[in-house]
C-alpha positions, 0 to 999 in steps of 0.5 A: 536509531530508527522509529521502531527500534526494539519492536518485534513483529511476527508475520503470518501472511502471504502475498500482499496485504499482511506482508506489505504491512509488515514491510512498512514496519520493518523499514522503520526498524521493527524486527520482522520475523516472517513465518513461511511454509516449508518447501515453497514459502510465500507464493509471492516468491513466484509472482510477476517477473522472476530473476533466477527463479525468484520474484523481483516483487519478493525482494522488495516486499520482504526486505528487512524481514527474517524468514523462519520456515515452519510447519504450522500443522505440527504441534511443535511448530505452533509452540514455536509461534507461541514462544515468539509471541511471548516477546513480540509486540505485534502479530500480523496475519491475513488468514481467513477468519477462524483459521488462526483459531484452528491453529490454536493461536486465537486471540484468547491464547495469544492475549493470555501468553502476552497481554501487551501483544497487538494482533492485526487481522487483515481479511476480505470482509472483517472478523464479523458480519455475514460475509466474514467467511467468504474468501477475499482478495484485494480485487474483490475488496476494490469491487465491493469498496466502490473504487472499481465502479468509479474507475475507467471511462464512462463507455467502458466496463469498470477498470482495474487501477493497475496495481493491487490497490485494495491490498495496499490500502488494507496494509496502510490501515493495518499499520495505522491500527498497529501503531495506535495500539502500540502507542496505547501499550507503550504509554501505559494506557492499556494492553494490546488489542485486536486490529480488525482490517477489512480489504473492502472497508479499507477501499471504502474509507477512501471513497470521499463523499460517495455516501452523503452524496447518495443519501442526500441527493440520490447521486451515484458517482459514475466512471469519468475517465481522466476528469474530476466530476464536480470540480473544474477544470481538472482533467487529462489533456492531449498535446501536439506531440501525442502526449498527455498532461494532467492539469488541475486548475480548480481553485479560484485563483489558479483558474484565473491564472490558467485562463490567462496562460492559455490566452482565455482571459475572457473566461477567467474574468467571466462572473459565471466562472468565478467559483467552482460550482459555476465552472463545474456546470460548464466543465465541457466548455472549459475542457474544450478551451484547454484542449484547443490550447494544449493540442497546438503545443508539445508537452514540454511547452505546455508544462513550461507555460503552466509552471511559469503561471503556477498552475499545477500540471504534470505529464503522466509518468511511466516507470521509465519516467520515474526511474529517470526523474531527477526529483525522485533521485534527489528524494532518495526514492530510487535506490541501488540494491543488490540481489543474491550473486551480486546482481545490481538493480534498483528499488523504491525508497522508503516513505514517509521521510522522517527527519530524525529517525528515517527508515532504512533498508538493511537487506532485500527479501531473504531466501526461504528459511534463511533466518530459521537457525538464528531465530530458534537459537535466540529462543534458546534452542540448542544446535542439536534441538534445531537439527532434530526439528529440521530432520522431523520436518518441523522447520527448514 
């Protein structure tokens, strides 16, 4: 038994935001039927690193999903979506605002077909407002949401964080909204509703106290590299063997233990540094003291000393470090997986960990149209009817 057993999700999305949201629901037991265009399918199939012509990202992003290859430019293709919607709990899409309506699948149509259906809509700027019709990708959401402005070193241009963070944040907000709406429906409190998720707003929602700091103090948070401005000491420090370690000694008792561990009890006992506001005012001094200590020791010694002192610290992991780490394995976060043809690889595990209804991985991303026959058969179409649809280019 999984947490979302019996929940049916229809995905009309490509690339990252909607597909990642659907993946998360599928990992906890929802039946996810991914509708793909005929011929090439989701462009993600060809993104990043490929194995025998198919993206490794695809196998991860689309695990547990059923692929239905469908021509949405045909009337019969739209009718199939409507039939699916009648028995679905959630429909997730990340088309441009208005595109679903042009297909004849707007909220008024879907809600009339199935009042219990939740429609999750992910777009660059949301379904309303003066920017609603602009094309929006995760990178643009990161720029408008504020995180690009604050990412990087002070003397460098704004930087990307290294992954598609804007899309992923939108996906997680989409899942939250879907589950809230499902809870309302399943507890009999009302019908399904529209969950309107903006890429830019999803990024903006994690930007901490930026707005009140600006509104009250005129403060604009700037790029700060590895430091945590206003909270000290917390930074990235070099070690003698060319490594880097992140040290967070910013609570009052942790700060004192950190200073004792590095032989600077004088700083730990100084009244001026008893609380964060005093430490933040002289963060350069404290960072200098910590760096002087760390640069004289290899990273393993730095980590050993700080662990013994109960000071939060950690090396900066590459993917090689992650895959080799025993804690990741103990937590089930590095899983063995098999690609088509029996090729062995590894995949990330499922998050979060549920004690009674944990997530499961049943299969990796499917081939294009792999489940078309099964999905249409379940809808009640005969074998001859399905063959006709294939012959006429309605399904694949």
